[in-house]
Structures are given as structure tokens and as C-alpha cells.
C-alpha positions in Angstrom: 36.6 38.4 8.1 39.1 35.7 9.0 36.6 34.0 11.3 34.0 33.9 8.6 36.4 32.3 6.0 37.6 29.7 8.5 34.0 28.8 9.5 33.0 28.5 5.8 36.0 26.3 5.0 35.3 24.0 8.0 31.7 23.7 6.8 32.8 22.9 3.2 35.1 20.2 4.5 32.4 18.7 6.7 30.0 18.6 3.8 32.5 16.9 1.5 33.2 14.3 4.2 29.5 13.3 4.3 29.3 12.8 0.5 30.6 9.2 0.7 28.4 8.1 3.6 28.5 4.4 2.9 24.8 3.8 2.7 24.0 0.7 0.6 20.9 -0.4 -1.4 20.0 -4.1 -1.6 18.1 -5.5 -4.6 16.7 -9.0 -4.6 15.5 -10.8 -7.7 16.4 -13.3 -10.4 19.7 -13.2 -12.3 18.6 -13.0 -15.9 22.1 -12.8 -17.6 25.8 -12.4 -17.0 28.1 -10.8 -19.6 31.7 -11.7 -18.6 33.1 -9.5 -21.4 31.3 -6.3 -20.3 31.3 -7.4 -16.7 27.6 -6.7 -16.4 24.7 -8.6 -14.9 21.0 -8.1 -15.5 18.8 -8.7 -12.4 15.0 -9.0 -12.7 14.0 -7.2 -9.5 11.0 -8.4 -7.6 9.2 -5.1 -8.5 9.2 -6.2 -12.1 12.0 -4.0 -13.6 15.3 -5.3 -15.0 18.4 -3.6 -13.5 21.7 -3.7 -15.3 24.5 -3.7 -12.8 28.3 -3.4 -13.4 30.7 -5.8 -11.6 33.9 -4.2 -10.4 37.1 -5.8 -9.1 36.0 -4.9 -5.6 32.7 -6.8 -5.9 32.6 -9.7 -3.5 30.9 -13.0 -4.6 31.5 -12.3 -8.4 33.5 -15.5 -9.0 30.5 -17.9 -9.4 28.1 -15.6 -11.2 27.7 -17.8 -14.3 26.4 -20.6 -12.1 23.7 -18.3 -10.6 22.0 -17.4 -13.9 18.3 -18.1 -13.5 18.5 -18.3 -9.8 17.5 -15.9 -7.0 20.3 -13.4 -6.1 20.8 -10.6 -3.6 22.9 -7.6 -5.0 24.2 -4.9 -2.7 25.2 -1.6 -4.3 26.2 1.9 -3.0 23.4 4.4 -2.7 25.4 6.9 -4.7 26.4 4.5 -7.5 23.5 2.1 -7.8 24.8 0.5 -11.0 28.0 -0.7 -9.4 27.7 -3.9 -7.3 29.5 -4.1 -3.9 28.5 -7.7 -3.3 26.5 -10.5 -5.1 25.2 -13.6 -3.3 22.7 -16.3 -3.9 19.3 -15.5 -2.6 17.1 -17.6 -0.5 14.5 -19.9 -2.0 11.0 -18.7 -2.2 9.2 -18.6 1.2 7.1 -21.5 2.1 3.8 -19.7 1.6 4.6 -18.8 -2.0 4.1 -22.2 -3.6 1.2 -22.5 -6.1 -1.8 -24.1 -4.6 -2.9 -27.4 -6.0 -6.4 -27.7 -7.3 -8.6 -30.2 -5.4 -10.2 -32.8 -7.6 -13.6 -34.0 -6.6 -14.0 -37.8 -6.6 
């Protein structure tokens, strides 16, 4: 009986240790708005949805958010708390192949 209880307690501790595994999710899109009062940003993700993400004191890159409104951003969040940002940084410009093609005018 003691062996069974000790095995179960070891398994329970091992499962609890894996709960905060540190896996992150990266979202890329355009920063639509920044609310300094609520400490929230709204990112228009490339898939078409808007994501509201909370900025915490631990968020890196949060100092210059008001300058990034309307620009491409890359937001990294924990897999388990997707609405809390771990880091925010300016995204890259659109790839070279994404420019609109100019119409050719016949002379």
C-alpha cells in the first residue's frame, strides 16, 4: 500500500511540473490599437481575426507600443495564457513578392 501511494504521489508531482511547459505562440499582424489605461493591445492577425492581448509588467518591448500603432508587429504569448503577451516587437515589412502589381498601359 505504501508503494502504491508513493508511486501515485510521484506521478502527481511529475504531472504538475509539466503544466508550465514554457511553450509559446507567436502571432503576427498589424497593431490596430493600444490602450495604455487598460494595458491592452488589439492585433489584427494575418488570418483576419482581431486578438485582444494584455500587456503585463514582464512583457518585453512594451515601452514603444504607441509608436507601433498601424504597423506590423510580432507578439509572443504563452500557450497556456494566450491573452498575456510575453514580448512585442516590430514586425518585418511585407515580403518583396506581396506588392501590388501595376497595370500595364498600352501605348
